[in-house]
C-alpha positions as CSV (number, residue, x, y, z in Angstrom):
1,M,-2.2,-13.9,-17.3
2,K,1.2,-14.0,-17.6
3,F,4.4,-12.4,-18.1
4,I,6.9,-13.6,-20.4
5,I,10.5,-11.3,-19.5
6,R,13.7,-11.4,-21.0
7,G,16.3,-10.2,-18.9
8,G,20.0,-9.0,-19.0
9,K,19.4,-5.8,-20.2
10,R,20.2,-2.4,-18.9
11,L,17.4,0.1,-19.2
12,A,16.8,3.3,-19.0
13,G,14.5,6.6,-19.6
14,T,11.8,8.0,-17.5
15,I,9.1,6.4,-15.7
16,E,6.2,8.5,-14.0
17,V,5.1,7.6,-10.8
18,N,1.2,7.0,-10.4
19,G,-0.9,7.8,-7.1
20,A,-0.8,5.8,-3.7
21,K,-2.2,2.9,-3.8
22,N,-2.8,3.2,0.4
23,S,-4.5,7.1,-0.4
24,V,-6.6,6.1,-2.7
25,L,-7.9,3.4,-1.3
26,K,-9.0,5.5,1.9
27,A,-10.4,8.6,0.5
28,M,-12.6,6.0,-1.6
29,A,-13.8,4.8,1.4
30,A,-13.9,8.6,3.1
31,S,-16.4,9.6,0.8
32,L,-19.2,7.8,3.0
33,L,-18.4,10.3,5.1
34,F,-20.1,12.7,2.9
35,S,-23.4,15.0,2.3
36,N,-22.2,15.3,-1.2
37,P,-19.8,13.9,-4.0
38,I,-16.5,13.9,-4.0
39,T,-13.6,13.6,-6.6
40,I,-10.9,11.7,-5.9
41,K,-7.7,13.2,-8.8
42,N,-4.2,11.6,-9.5
43,T,-6.3,8.0,-9.4
44,P,-4.6,5.0,-10.2
45,F,-6.8,2.5,-11.8
46,I,-5.0,-0.5,-10.1
47,E,-7.0,-3.7,-9.6
48,D,-7.7,-2.9,-5.8
49,V,-9.2,0.5,-7.1
50,L,-11.8,-1.1,-9.0
51,R,-13.0,-3.6,-6.4
52,M,-13.1,-0.5,-4.1
53,R,-15.5,0.4,-6.7
54,E,-17.7,-2.3,-6.8
55,L,-18.0,-2.4,-2.9
56,L,-19.2,1.1,-2.7
57,E,-21.4,0.5,-6.1
58,D,-22.8,-2.5,-4.8
59,L,-23.7,-0.4,-1.1
60,G,-25.6,2.3,-2.9
61,A,-23.3,4.4,-4.1
62,K,-22.4,6.4,-7.7
63,V,-19.0,6.0,-9.2
64,E,-18.2,7.9,-12.6
65,E,-14.8,7.7,-13.8
66,G,-12.7,10.5,-15.5
67,D,-9.2,10.9,-17.1
68,R,-7.4,9.8,-14.1
69,M,-10.3,11.0,-11.6
70,L,-13.2,9.5,-9.6
71,V,-16.2,11.2,-8.9
72,I,-18.1,9.1,-5.9
73,D,-21.6,10.0,-4.8
74,P,-22.6,8.5,-1.6
75,T,-26.1,10.5,-0.9
76,S,-28.0,7.3,-1.9
77,V,-26.3,4.9,0.7
78,R,-28.6,3.1,3.2
79,D,-26.8,-0.5,2.9
80,G,-24.6,-1.4,5.3
81,K,-23.2,-5.0,4.8
82,L,-20.4,-5.3,2.4
83,N,-20.3,-7.7,-0.7
84,K,-18.7,-10.7,1.1
85,E,-17.3,-12.1,-2.2
86,I,-15.7,-8.6,-3.3
87,A,-14.2,-7.8,0.8
88,E,-12.5,-11.4,0.7
89,R,-10.6,-10.4,-2.2
90,L,-9.2,-6.5,-0.5
91,R,-7.5,-6.4,2.4
92,A,-8.4,-2.7,2.5
93,S,-12.3,-3.6,2.0
94,I,-12.2,-3.2,6.2
95,V,-11.7,0.5,6.1
96,L,-15.3,0.5,4.9
97,A,-16.9,-0.6,8.1
98,G,-15.9,2.4,10.1
99,P,-17.7,4.9,8.0
100,L,-20.0,3.1,7.4
101,L,-20.8,2.7,11.3
102,A,-20.3,6.5,11.4
103,R,-23.1,6.7,8.6
104,N,-25.1,4.5,9.3
105,G,-25.2,2.9,12.6
106,W,-23.6,-0.5,11.6
107,A,-21.4,-2.2,9.5
108,D,-21.7,-5.5,8.2
109,F,-18.5,-7.4,6.8
110,P,-16.7,-10.3,6.5
111,Y,-12.9,-11.1,7.1
112,P,-10.8,-9.0,4.4
113,G,-8.9,-11.1,2.0
114,G,-6.2,-9.5,0.2
115,C,-1.9,-11.1,0.1
116,V,-1.4,-14.1,2.3
117,I,1.9,-12.4,3.7
118,G,1.0,-13.2,7.7
119,K,-1.9,-12.6,9.7
120,R,-3.5,-9.9,9.8
121,P,-5.9,-9.6,13.3
122,I,-8.7,-7.0,13.2
123,D,-8.5,-6.8,17.0
124,I,-7.5,-3.6,17.0
125,F,-10.7,-2.3,14.8
126,L,-13.2,-4.4,16.9
127,S,-11.5,-2.9,20.2
128,G,-11.9,1.0,19.1
129,W,-15.3,0.4,18.3
130,Q,-15.9,-0.7,21.7
131,A,-14.2,2.1,23.0
132,M,-16.7,4.4,21.0
133,G,-19.9,2.6,22.0
134,A,-20.4,0.3,19.7
135,K,-21.4,-3.4,20.2
136,I,-19.8,-6.3,18.2
137,M,-21.5,-9.6,16.9
138,D,-19.3,-12.4,16.0
139,G,-20.8,-14.3,13.3
140,K,-19.7,-17.5,11.6
141,D,-18.1,-15.9,8.7
142,H,-18.7,-12.2,9.4
143,F,-19.3,-9.5,11.9
144,R,-21.7,-7.1,12.7
145,V,-21.1,-3.5,14.3
146,T,-24.3,-1.4,15.6
147,A,-24.0,1.6,17.2
148,K,-27.0,4.0,18.4
149,K,-24.6,6.7,19.0
150,L,-20.8,6.6,18.8
151,R,-19.1,8.7,21.6
152,G,-15.4,10.2,21.4
153,A,-12.6,7.8,23.3
154,D,-9.4,7.4,24.4
155,F,-8.0,4.7,22.7
156,A,-4.8,3.6,22.3
157,F,-3.3,1.1,19.8
158,R,-1.7,-1.5,21.2
159,V,0.8,-2.3,18.0
160,V,0.9,0.8,15.0
161,S,-1.6,-0.1,12.4
162,V,-2.0,2.3,9.5
163,T,-5.2,1.0,8.5
164,G,-6.1,0.7,12.1
165,T,-5.4,4.4,12.7
166,E,-7.1,5.5,9.4
167,T,-10.3,3.5,10.1
168,M,-10.7,4.9,13.4
169,M,-9.6,8.8,12.4
170,M,-12.8,8.2,10.1
171,T,-14.9,7.0,12.8
172,A,-14.3,9.7,14.8
173,A,-14.8,12.8,12.7
174,L,-18.6,12.0,13.0
175,A,-18.3,11.0,16.5
176,S,-20.0,13.1,19.4
177,G,-17.2,14.4,21.4
178,K,-13.2,14.1,21.5
179,T,-11.5,10.9,20.4
180,V,-7.7,10.2,21.3
181,L,-5.7,7.8,19.4
182,R,-2.4,7.1,20.7
183,N,0.2,5.4,19.4
184,A,-0.8,6.1,15.7
185,A,0.5,5.7,12.7
186,M,2.8,8.4,11.4
187,E,2.5,7.5,7.1
188,P,2.0,10.5,4.4
189,E,-1.3,9.1,3.5
190,I,-2.8,9.8,7.0
191,L,-2.0,13.3,7.4
192,S,-3.4,13.7,3.5
193,L,-6.1,12.1,4.2
194,A,-6.5,14.5,7.4
195,D,-5.8,17.4,5.7
196,F,-8.7,16.6,3.0
197,L,-11.1,16.0,6.0
198,N,-10.5,18.9,7.6
199,D,-11.0,21.2,4.7
200,S,-14.3,19.3,4.5
201,G,-15.5,20.3,8.1
202,A,-13.5,17.9,10.2
203,K,-11.4,18.9,13.1
204,I,-8.2,16.2,13.3
205,S,-5.2,17.6,14.4
206,G,-2.1,15.8,15.1
207,A,-2.4,13.7,12.2
208,G,1.2,12.4,11.1
209,T,2.2,12.5,14.8
210,P,1.9,9.9,17.2
211,K,-0.9,11.1,18.7
212,I,-4.3,12.3,16.8
213,E,-7.1,14.2,17.9
214,I,-10.4,14.3,16.6
215,I,-13.5,16.4,18.0
216,G,-16.5,14.8,16.0
217,T,-19.5,16.4,14.1
218,G,-22.0,14.4,15.9
219,G,-23.4,12.8,13.2
220,R,-23.5,15.7,10.7
221,L,-22.0,14.8,7.5
222,L,-18.9,16.2,5.9
223,R,-19.1,18.6,2.7
224,A,-16.4,18.8,0.3
225,K,-15.0,21.8,-0.8
226,R,-12.2,21.0,-2.8
227,P,-11.0,17.5,-5.2
228,F,-8.7,15.2,-3.6
229,T,-5.3,15.0,-4.6
230,V,-3.8,11.3,-4.3
231,I,-0.2,11.7,-3.3
232,P,2.2,10.1,-5.1
233,D,3.0,6.5,-4.6
234,R,6.5,6.2,-2.1
235,I,6.2,2.3,-2.6
236,E,6.4,2.0,-6.3
237,A,8.9,5.7,-6.7
238,G,10.8,2.7,-4.1
239,S,10.3,-0.3,-6.7
240,F,11.6,1.8,-9.4
241,L,14.8,3.0,-7.8
242,I,15.7,-0.5,-6.7
243,L,14.8,-1.1,-10.8
244,G,17.6,1.5,-11.4
245,A,20.4,0.5,-8.7
246,A,19.8,-3.0,-10.2
247,I,20.2,-2.7,-14.0
248,G,20.0,0.8,-15.0
249,K,22.2,2.9,-17.3
250,K,20.5,5.6,-16.3
251,I,16.5,5.4,-14.9
252,K,14.7,9.1,-13.6
253,V,11.6,8.6,-11.2
254,A,9.1,11.6,-11.9
255,G,6.5,12.6,-9.9
256,C,7.6,11.2,-6.6
257,E,8.0,13.1,-3.1
258,P,11.7,13.0,-2.1
259,E,10.7,14.0,1.6
260,H,8.6,10.5,1.6
261,M,11.3,7.9,1.1
262,T,14.4,8.8,3.4
263,A,14.5,5.5,4.7
264,I,15.1,3.8,0.9
265,I,17.0,6.5,-0.5
266,T,19.4,5.9,2.7
267,A,20.0,2.6,2.3
268,L,20.4,2.9,-1.7
269,R,23.1,5.4,-0.8
270,E,25.2,3.1,1.8
271,A,24.8,0.3,-0.8
272,N,27.2,3.1,-2.9
273,V,23.9,3.5,-5.3
274,P,24.5,6.7,-7.6
275,L,21.3,9.2,-7.4
276,E,20.2,12.5,-8.5
277,I,17.3,14.2,-6.2
278,G,15.4,16.8,-7.3
279,K,12.1,18.5,-6.1
280,D,9.6,15.7,-7.6
281,F,12.7,13.3,-9.4
282,I,14.9,10.8,-8.4
283,S,17.5,9.6,-10.8
284,V,19.3,6.4,-9.6
285,S,22.3,4.4,-12.4
286,K,23.5,0.8,-11.4
287,P,26.8,1.4,-9.7
288,R,30.1,-0.2,-9.9
289,N,30.5,-1.9,-6.9
290,L,27.4,-2.5,-5.6
291,K,28.1,-2.9,-1.2
292,A,25.6,-5.5,1.0
293,V,23.3,-3.7,3.1
294,N,21.5,-4.9,6.6
295,V,18.2,-3.0,6.6
296,Q,15.4,-3.8,9.9
297,T,11.7,-2.7,8.2
298,R,9.9,-0.4,10.7
299,E,6.5,2.0,10.8
300,Y,7.2,5.3,8.6
301,P,9.7,6.9,8.7
302,G,11.5,3.5,9.0
303,F,12.2,1.0,5.5
304,P,8.8,0.0,4.7
305,T,7.7,-3.1,4.6
306,D,6.5,-3.3,1.0
307,L,10.0,-2.5,-0.3
308,Q,11.9,-5.9,1.7
309,A,11.2,-7.6,-1.0
310,P,12.8,-5.8,-4.2
311,F,15.8,-4.6,-2.4
312,A,15.8,-8.1,-1.4
313,V,16.5,-9.1,-4.9
314,L,19.4,-6.5,-5.2
315,M,20.9,-8.0,-2.0
316,T,21.7,-10.8,-4.8
317,Q,23.9,-8.5,-6.6
318,A,26.1,-6.6,-3.7
319,E,29.3,-8.0,-2.4
320,G,29.1,-9.3,0.6
321,E,26.3,-10.5,3.3
322,S,23.3,-8.5,4.0
323,V,20.1,-9.5,6.3
324,I,16.7,-8.5,5.7
325,F,15.1,-8.3,8.8
326,E,11.2,-8.3,8.9
327,T,9.4,-7.1,11.8
328,I,5.8,-5.9,10.3
329,W,4.6,-9.2,9.0
330,E,5.6,-13.0,9.5
331,S,5.4,-15.0,6.4
332,R,6.7,-12.5,4.5
333,F,9.5,-14.2,2.9
334,G,7.7,-16.2,0.0
335,Y,9.7,-15.0,-2.7
336,A,12.9,-16.2,-1.2
337,E,12.4,-19.8,-3.0
338,N,12.2,-18.7,-6.1
339,L,15.0,-16.3,-6.3
340,K,16.8,-19.5,-4.7
341,R,15.6,-21.4,-8.1
342,M,17.1,-18.5,-10.1
343,G,20.2,-18.5,-8.7
344,A,20.3,-16.5,-5.2
345,N,22.3,-17.6,-2.2
346,I,19.7,-16.8,0.4
347,F,19.2,-18.9,3.7
348,L,16.1,-18.2,5.9
349,A,17.1,-18.1,9.2
350,D,13.4,-18.0,10.5
351,Q,10.1,-16.2,9.5
352,H,11.5,-13.0,10.4
353,R,14.8,-12.9,8.7
354,I,17.1,-14.0,5.5
355,L,20.3,-13.6,4.7
356,I,21.6,-13.0,1.7
357,K,25.3,-13.8,-0.2
358,G,26.1,-12.1,-3.1
359,P,26.4,-11.6,-5.7
360,H,25.2,-14.5,-7.4
361,H,24.1,-14.4,-11.4
362,L,20.2,-15.4,-11.8
363,R,18.7,-17.3,-14.5
364,G,15.4,-16.9,-16.0
365,R,12.7,-19.7,-14.7
366,E,8.8,-20.2,-14.4
367,I,8.1,-18.4,-11.0
368,E,4.7,-17.2,-9.2
369,S,3.8,-14.4,-7.8
370,P,2.9,-14.9,-3.8
371,D,1.8,-11.6,-3.2
372,L,1.7,-7.8,-4.5
373,R,5.0,-6.2,-3.4
374,A,7.1,-9.7,-3.9
375,G,5.5,-9.9,-7.4
376,L,7.4,-6.9,-8.3
377,A,10.2,-7.8,-6.9
378,L,10.1,-11.3,-9.1
379,I,9.5,-8.7,-12.1
380,V,13.2,-7.1,-11.3
381,A,14.7,-10.4,-10.4
382,A,13.3,-11.7,-13.9
383,L,15.0,-8.3,-15.8
384,L,18.0,-8.8,-13.9
385,A,18.1,-12.4,-14.9
386,K,19.7,-13.9,-17.7
387,G,17.0,-16.0,-20.5
388,E,13.8,-16.0,-20.4
389,S,11.1,-15.9,-16.8
390,V,7.4,-16.8,-17.0
391,I,5.5,-14.8,-14.1
392,S,2.5,-16.4,-13.3
393,N,-0.6,-15.1,-11.0
394,I,0.2,-11.5,-11.9
395,Y,-3.7,-10.7,-11.0
396,Q,-1.5,-10.0,-7.9
397,I,0.8,-7.3,-9.3
398,D,-2.3,-5.7,-11.3
399,R,-3.1,-5.2,-7.6
400,G,-0.8,-2.7,-6.9
401,Y,0.7,-1.5,-10.0
402,E,-1.1,0.0,-13.4
403,K,-0.2,-1.2,-16.5
404,I,3.3,-2.2,-15.1
405,D,4.7,-3.6,-18.2
406,E,3.6,-0.8,-21.0
407,R,5.1,1.1,-18.3
408,L,8.6,-1.3,-18.3
409,R,8.7,-1.3,-21.9
410,E,9.0,2.4,-22.4
411,L,12.4,1.7,-20.6
412,S,13.5,-0.7,-23.3
413,A,12.4,-3.8,-20.6
414,E,11.6,-6.7,-22.8
415,I,7.8,-7.7,-20.7
416,Q,5.0,-9.1,-22.6
417,R,1.9,-10.1,-21.3
418,I,-0.3,-13.4,-22.2
419,N,-3.3,-14.9,-21.6
């Protein structure tokens, strides 16, 4: 599948933000902690959600789909081995291992897959489980984790890890005794998940801060009392703001949570981008004089690593020089060569920094999406560019953005999906 995009047209209208990819996937994994079915509302039906559903069904769960909703019944789950073929395509597959270990006493999983944006060591997960009394068997192409009884532990993350924080929090929810997680990630998706687990019988405090404390149930499964509602996707919302800053007459990004987006809002304002902020929307348009701004990615509430590629595209249109400093992942500038081929002036200083000089007009080209977030950035670049662009490997984009072509056409974008 490919996208054919004809750029150079100003866009206008309203675009709705879907539920957060990084929230729904963790809620789906958390279903394994329950003794009854859970309902997940505001579900984005992206490719990663479909893969997670396949993994759950392969384990024995029953999953029903409704209008922007999933109902997951985990009561028949007895298996603890993840389907290797599916799991290797989905980085988030590893979050299933913690709940499986807590529920069944064992989990068997391959090295998780996903985008190629740098090393993704899983030692954080293994160390956390070992601290809670689990034994690790490192096989040739898989890991097996077992525990007769999980016990609480005082565990400090060597580096801040969103997925690690969520996985250890879910594992500890069913362990015996008290667990303390230090240097924990603080993303809104973590707090949202903790609130739902607490409403279902867990005892978690401090979520959204660097120190989380969990009093485990001693093996007793949780029981859902209300649906889990996926929070708005702040990365998708931020990407749409950048699109509006690049080529928008006036674009309203609706159904978002501005309080979750302070870093990107600050960066755009420093770049002279006009913004109108409401309770659940942000309106944006292209400024007369776009100013170059330096950004450095950080863990939340810092500038999101998932927005640095789209922001780099915007900076190709800014007056002056900007530096993008990627501190979370190495090798996340795979999109830079594509932008250079389109006419951007970008210098790769090292695997963590690029220098962009602007403004430079972009030209349509045949390009390939290297990963999920860079794929959206290339769509923004193609919509900016003069002439026609063809973007291949769009499965990577579909992993995180539901029907992005249809939604952009609502803004008058000229984008078509072809086989």
